[in-house]
C-alpha positions in Angstrom: 93.2 109.5 126.5 94.6 111.7 123.7 98.2 112.9 123.8 99.2 116.4 122.8 99.7 116.2 119.0 102.5 118.8 119.1 104.4 116.6 121.6 104.0 113.5 119.5 105.1 115.4 116.3 108.1 116.8 118.0 109.1 113.3 119.4 108.7 111.7 116.0 110.9 114.4 114.3 113.5 114.0 117.0 113.7 110.3 116.5 113.8 110.7 112.7 116.6 113.2 113.0 118.6 110.9 115.3 118.2 107.9 113.1 119.2 109.7 109.9 122.2 111.5 111.4 125.7 110.4 110.5 126.9 107.2 112.2 123.5 105.9 113.3 122.4 103.8 110.3 124.7 100.9 109.6 125.6 99.4 106.3 123.8 96.3 105.2 125.8 93.1 105.5 124.4 90.2 103.5 125.9 87.5 105.8 124.4 89.0 109.0 121.1 87.9 110.5 118.4 90.6 109.7 115.3 91.5 111.7 112.3 93.6 110.6 110.4 95.3 113.4 107.0 97.0 112.8 104.7 99.2 114.7 101.3 100.9 114.1 99.0 103.4 115.8 95.9 105.2 114.9 98.1 107.9 113.4 100.6 105.9 111.3 102.7 102.9 110.5 106.4 102.3 110.9 109.1 99.6 110.3 112.8 99.3 110.9 115.3 96.8 109.3 117.9 95.8 111.9 121.2 93.9 111.9 122.9 93.2 115.2 120.3 95.4 116.9 121.3 98.5 114.8 119.1 100.1 112.2 120.0 99.7 108.5 117.0 101.5 107.2 113.5 102.5 108.3 110.2 103.7 106.9 107.2 105.5 108.4 103.9 106.7 107.0 101.3 109.0 108.6 97.7 107.8 107.9 95.3 110.0 106.0 92.2 111.1 108.0 90.0 108.8 105.9 92.2 105.7 106.8 92.3 106.4 110.6 90.0 104.4 112.9 
């Protein structure tokens, strides 16, 4: 039922590194349709702002123990 926390942490850091590396984030274009996708788990929250299926920016937040279910 519970996944290995080290594996999850490593995966999250790998995704963060890939998203923030040069050439992955695109510049915002005001005349292009924008989409916000969100996700949540018992461990945290995340959102990504997309244009043409590519990330413009993202945010993620780990939940404090007292806010976890």
